[in-house]
C-alpha positions in Angstrom: 84.4 84.7 163.0 80.9 83.7 162.2 79.4 86.2 164.6 81.7 88.9 163.3 80.2 88.2 159.8 76.8 88.4 161.3 77.6 91.7 163.1 78.8 93.1 159.8 75.6 92.0 158.1 73.5 93.6 160.7 75.5 96.9 160.6 75.3 97.0 156.8 71.5 96.4 156.9 71.0 99.1 159.5 72.9 101.6 157.5 71.0 100.6 154.3 67.6 100.8 155.9 68.4 104.1 157.5 69.5 105.5 154.1 66.4 104.1 152.5 64.4 106.6 154.4 66.7 109.4 153.5 66.7 108.4 149.8 63.1 109.7 149.6 61.9 106.9 147.2 65.3 106.7 145.5 65.1 110.3 144.4 68.3 111.3 146.2 71.5 109.9 144.7 73.8 109.2 147.6 71.4 107.8 150.1 70.1 105.5 147.2 73.7 104.4 146.4 74.4 103.7 150.1 71.1 101.8 150.4 71.8 99.4 147.4 75.5 98.9 148.5 74.5 98.4 152.1 72.0 95.7 151.3 74.5 94.0 149.0 77.1 94.0 151.8 74.5 92.8 154.3 73.4 89.8 152.2 77.0 88.9 151.4 78.0 88.7 155.0 74.8 87.0 156.0 75.6 84.4 153.3 79.0 83.8 154.9 77.3 83.5 158.3 75.0 80.8 157.0 78.0 78.5 156.3 78.0 77.5 159.9 75.1 79.1 161.8 71.7 77.5 161.0 69.5 79.7 158.8 66.6 80.2 161.2 68.9 81.1 164.1 71.1 83.5 162.0 68.0 85.2 160.5 66.3 85.6 163.8 69.4 87.3 165.3 69.9 89.4 162.1 66.4 90.6 162.0 65.9 91.0 165.7 69.0 93.0 166.4 68.5 94.9 163.2 65.0 95.9 164.2 66.2 97.2 167.6 69.1 99.1 166.0 67.0 100.6 163.2 64.4 101.8 165.8 67.2 103.4 167.8 68.6 105.2 164.7 65.1 106.3 163.7 64.5 107.6 167.2 67.9 109.3 167.5 68.3 110.7 164.0 64.9 110.7 162.2 62.6 112.0 164.9 60.6 108.9 165.4 58.6 108.8 168.6 58.4 105.7 170.8 55.5 105.0 173.1 55.3 102.4 175.9 54.0 99.6 173.7 56.8 100.2 171.2 59.4 100.0 173.9 57.8 96.9 175.4 57.9 95.2 172.0 61.5 96.1 171.5 62.2 94.6 174.9 60.5 91.4 173.9 62.6 91.2 170.7 65.8 91.6 172.8 64.6 89.0 175.2 63.8 86.5 172.4 67.3 86.9 170.9 68.8 86.5 174.4 66.8 83.4 175.1 67.9 81.8 171.8 71.6 82.6 172.4 71.7 81.6 176.0 69.4 78.5 176.1 68.9 77.1 172.6 70.7 73.9 171.7 70.4 74.8 168.1 72.9 77.6 168.5 76.5 77.2 167.4 78.9 78.5 170.1 
């Protein structure tokens, strides 16, 4: 269940961050509402995750996976361009999260 909470936290954070762009500095009502609610939901589920998963590990996964998903959303829906260094950096983030999950003894499985 801990990883389900973490997945919900990541999804909520991705939605909130994507809507933050669309809120245009909190001048558009509904994207602003989704942003505030999304971050609240994200932090709530992250707090549930931290009951059993160490803070550093949970945050590394949350931020790493979140960055990759937000970049994907920005590329697909907001017209962000990605060059080779950006793609390589995203690959390194994915590799780092994979190494932590597969090899770290600090992980809770």
